[in-house]
Every structure is written in C-alpha cells, then in structure tokens.
C-alpha positions in Angstrom: 44.2 9.8 54.9 40.8 9.7 56.3 38.1 6.9 55.1 35.3 5.3 55.9 36.9 2.5 57.7 38.5 5.2 60.8 35.2 6.6 61.1 33.6 3.2 61.5 36.5 2.4 64.3 35.6 5.6 66.4 31.7 4.2 66.7 32.8 1.4 67.6 35.5 3.0 70.4 32.1 5.2 71.0 30.0 2.7 72.4 32.9 1.8 75.0 31.5 5.0 76.3 27.8 4.2 75.9 27.2 6.4 73.1 25.4 5.1 69.6 26.6 6.7 67.1 24.5 6.0 63.7 26.3 6.6 60.3 23.9 9.0 59.1 24.9 10.9 62.0 28.5 11.8 60.6 29.4 12.9 57.1 32.8 13.3 55.6 33.7 16.2 52.6 37.1 15.5 51.3 37.6 19.2 49.5 41.2 18.0 48.4 44.1 20.4 47.3 43.6 22.6 46.2 40.3 23.7 48.3 37.6 26.3 49.3 37.4 26.5 53.1 33.1 26.0 53.9 31.2 26.9 56.9 29.5 24.4 59.4 26.3 23.0 58.2 23.0 23.5 60.7 22.9 21.5 63.0 26.6 19.9 63.0 29.9 20.2 64.4 32.9 19.7 62.7 36.1 17.9 62.7 38.5 19.7 60.0 41.7 17.8 58.6 44.5 19.7 56.7 47.3 17.4 55.1 50.6 18.4 53.2 52.2 16.1 51.0 51.1 12.4 52.7 51.6 14.3 56.3 49.0 15.4 58.7 49.3 19.0 59.5 46.3 19.8 61.8 43.1 18.0 63.3 40.9 20.6 65.5 37.7 20.3 65.8 34.7 23.3 66.2 30.9 23.2 68.2 28.2 24.6 65.7 28.3 28.1 67.4 32.1 28.1 66.2 31.5 28.7 62.2 34.6 31.0 62.2 37.3 28.5 63.7 36.2 26.4 61.4 36.1 28.1 58.5 38.2 30.9 58.2 40.7 30.8 61.3 43.5 28.8 60.2 44.2 30.9 57.0 45.2 33.8 59.0 47.5 34.4 61.2 45.6 37.2 63.4 42.7 35.7 63.2 43.2 33.5 66.5 45.8 32.3 69.2 46.5 29.0 67.7 46.1 28.1 64.0 47.8 26.3 61.4 48.9 29.5 59.1 50.6 30.6 62.5 52.3 27.0 63.2 53.5 27.1 59.6 55.0 30.7 59.9 56.5 29.4 62.9 58.0 26.1 61.2 62.0 27.1 60.5 61.8 24.0 57.8 58.6 26.3 56.0 61.0 29.6 55.7 61.8 29.0 52.2 58.9 29.2 50.7 58.3 32.8 50.7 55.4 32.7 52.9 54.2 35.8 54.9 50.9 37.0 56.7 49.6 38.2 53.6 50.0 35.3 51.4 49.7 32.2 53.8 46.2 31.5 53.6 46.4 30.8 49.8 49.4 28.9 50.1 47.4 26.7 52.3 44.1 26.7 50.5 46.4 25.6 47.4 48.7 23.8 49.0 47.1 21.2 51.7 44.6 19.1 51.2 41.2 20.0 53.5 39.4 16.7 55.1 36.3 18.1 56.7 33.7 16.0 58.9 30.3 17.0 60.1 28.9 15.9 63.0 25.1 16.1 64.0 24.9 18.6 67.0 22.6 16.7 69.4 25.6 14.0 69.8 27.3 16.8 72.5 30.4 18.3 72.7 31.8 15.1 74.9 31.5 13.2 71.4 33.3 15.8 69.1 36.2 15.9 71.9 36.1 12.0 71.6 36.7 12.2 68.1 39.4 14.7 67.9 41.5 13.1 70.1 41.1 9.7 68.5 42.1 10.8 65.0 44.8 13.0 66.5 46.1 10.0 68.4 46.0 8.1 65.1 47.4 10.7 62.7 49.4 12.8 64.8 49.6 16.3 63.0 52.4 17.7 63.0 51.0 21.0 64.4 49.8 19.7 67.5 49.9 21.0 71.1 52.9 23.1 72.3 56.3 22.3 71.8 57.0 22.8 75.5 54.3 20.2 76.0 55.8 17.6 73.6 
C-alpha cells in the first residue's frame, strides 16, 4: 500500500505551501498483519492506516497529545465517537464474521494491516492535516466520513 514514493510525492506537494520537509522528519512503520498497536513516539504526531486484503479501511491522524487516539481508540467501539471498530460493526457486509463489541479489537489486530507514519511535531498540525488529506484522496478509505456526506 503506502510506499516511500507516496511520501516523496507528499513532500513535493508540501513545497507548494512553502513547507520543506526532510526525509528524517518522517518515518513509516509497517506493523503488518497481524499487528500490535503502538503509541506515538516522543515529539511526534502520527498518521495511521488500516488495510484489509488490499482495501484501505481507515486513515486518521493524531497530534502529539492524542496518544489514546493513535494507540487504542480504534479497537473498541465505546472508546470514541468515531472509530474503525464502530464502523466495521455497523457495516452490514461484515455481519457474517461473528463480530461484536467484545471481539472486534482482537479481530482488527489479527486481520488488518496497520501502517504508522510518524511526523516531527515541529512541522505542525497543518502539515499533519495535509498528509492525512493527501493519503485519504489517494487511497479512498472505506470507512472515512459519514454516509450522509458521501
């Protein structure tokens, strides 16, 4: 899915906003499938990407003070208003998987690929927002936005 070439394209796009990003200010970690979630690194913001069988499910962001959003909220439907587990449980196409609020977190960890992108916090929230928007436009995640907005 996400490759260094996509990040290099993003770095070029950022230049149009007069933002210069060096390669050492971004780090991609492919946690694979199955995966274990990890928290934000010190001084970093993050983008997280969930993929199932080559389909992008969710791309989101977390500022440096949003470790819970980055690490754990997507694995439990009761942890936040909007998260991956809640979206999967509400998807009628996923009903035959026997998923519920008690096993969805483990199912996500065991069945989805997770990719994390860490960004130096000094680049600022606008750069984090731009990267998230770029990746969402590029990969069109299945569970992004509300149905009423589509």
